[in-house]
C-alpha positions in Angstrom: -10.3 -9.4 -3.6 -9.2 -7.6 -0.5 -12.0 -5.1 -0.8 -14.6 -7.8 -1.3 -13.3 -9.7 1.8 -13.4 -6.5 3.9 -16.9 -5.7 2.7 -18.2 -9.2 3.5 -16.7 -9.0 7.0 -18.1 -5.5 7.5 -21.6 -6.6 6.6 -21.5 -9.0 9.6 -20.0 -6.6 12.1 -22.0 -4.2 14.2 -18.9 -2.2 15.1 -17.5 -0.7 11.9 -14.5 1.1 13.5 -12.4 -2.0 13.1 -13.2 -2.4 9.4 -12.7 1.3 8.7 -9.3 1.3 10.4 -8.1 -1.9 8.9 -9.2 -0.9 5.4 -7.6 2.5 5.8 -4.4 1.0 7.0 -4.0 -1.6 4.3 -5.7 -0.2 1.2 -4.8 3.5 1.9 -1.1 2.8 2.4 -1.0 0.6 -0.7 -2.7 3.2 -2.8 -0.5 6.1 -1.6 2.9 4.5 -1.1 3.2 1.0 -2.7 1.4 1.1 -6.0 3.0 4.4 -7.3 6.4 3.1 -6.5 5.8 -0.2 -8.3 4.4 1.7 -11.3 7.4 4.0 -11.4 9.8 1.0 -11.3 7.9 -0.7 -14.0 7.8 2.4 -16.2 11.6 2.9 -15.8 12.2 -0.8 -16.6 10.0 -0.6 -19.7 11.9 2.4 -20.9 15.1 0.3 -21.1 18.0 2.3 -22.5 15.9 5.4 -23.0 15.6 5.9 -19.2 18.1 8.5 -18.0 20.6 7.7 -15.3 18.6 10.0 -12.9 15.5 8.0 -13.4 17.3 4.8 -12.7 18.8 6.2 -9.6 15.4 7.2 -8.3 14.1 3.6 -8.4 15.7 2.5 -5.1 14.2 5.6 -3.4 10.8 4.7 -4.8 11.1 1.2 -3.5 12.2 2.5 -0.1 9.0 4.5 -0.1 7.0 1.3 -0.9 8.7 -0.6 1.9 8.0 2.2 4.4 4.3 2.1 3.2 4.2 -1.6 3.9 5.7 -1.0 7.3 3.2 1.8 8.1 0.3 -0.4 6.8 1.5 -3.2 9.1 1.6 -0.8 12.1 -1.9 0.5 11.2 -3.3 -3.1 10.8 -1.8 -4.0 14.2 -3.5 -1.0 15.7 -6.8 -1.9 14.1 -6.6 -5.4 15.6 -6.0 -3.9 19.0 -9.6 -2.4 18.7 -11.1 -5.8 18.9 
């Protein structure tokens, strides 16, 4: 949905630097930081009692990584909007 919206807006703009920076800030950070952390948390949760204590202790660190990814994405999006 996000990619479709970004593509539609990009088709109407002559200056593509804004779209490239916004898409990179949001989609790039989500792909690199947020989605892997959410998948790891889900995998550990689905393991139930089979998950080791070490794996369970890693989940908060993975969620911290996801949070930092969201923060960095927000900073990148703010910088993208400053190009307008």
